[in-house]
C-alpha positions, 0 to 999 in steps of 0.5 A: 897514153903517156906523152912522155912515153911517146917522146922517149920512144920517138927520141930512140928511134930518131937517135938510131936514125941519125946514127945511120945517117952518119952519126953526129950532126954535120960539122964545118971548119968555120961557122957561117960568115957573119952569123952569130954561132950562139943559139942564145943570141937568136931571142931575147929573155923577153921574147922567150917569156912571151912564148913560155908565159913566164919570166925567163931569167937565164939563157945557157948555151948547153951544147956548142960545136963548130957549126952547131949550137944549142940553148936552153932558157930557164925560169927563176926556179931553174926549170927549162922553158924552151930549147933551141938548136941550130945547125948552121951548116948541113941543115938540109941533110939534117932536116931530111934525117929528122923527118925520115926519123919522124916518119920511122918512129910514127910507123913503129908506134902505129904498128906496136900501139895500133894508133898514129902519132898524129892522133895523139899529138898535133904535128905536121908541115907548115907552109909558108915558113922559110924553105921548110917547116915542121911543127909538133907540140911534143916532138921537135919542131924544125925550121929550114932556111937555105942550109941552116936548120933550127930545132925547137923544143916546145913541149913545155910551152902552153898553146904551142901550136899558136905561138909556133908561126910567130916564133918561127917567123922571128928566128927565120929573120935572124939566121 
């Protein structure tokens, strides 16, 4: 099966579920006191390079709104290596919404294709990280700490399953 097709199908279902849950991500009037709202400042280029296995030369905050920031790190060829989004407020609701969307997407895929996503991609809850954590090598991986949710896109990271816990631990220490 084509992994890109799986990712796109899941993304469409997740977007639909998020729209049903109230549209855009939760926003606030102010960013959490004492927190740097730029997701790009949570990891250094060297830390990202160690995760992705190649030199990283740029971090670009590709989205930023009050209470939300998304960063993309790129290599020297301009290719995305890692994406990180942070919902500084409303993270608990966002985490629940994402997990519900993943469940709906998995059920739909199983019904239409006759196989479960878990049989195709490695994914699932990860104990002992923050308040909740969910890893997927293809779909977004999630971390929840208090009311802050981190969303990692690790689909371009080689051996992402072995790098998730150390990366998550670093991020949880900084949010």
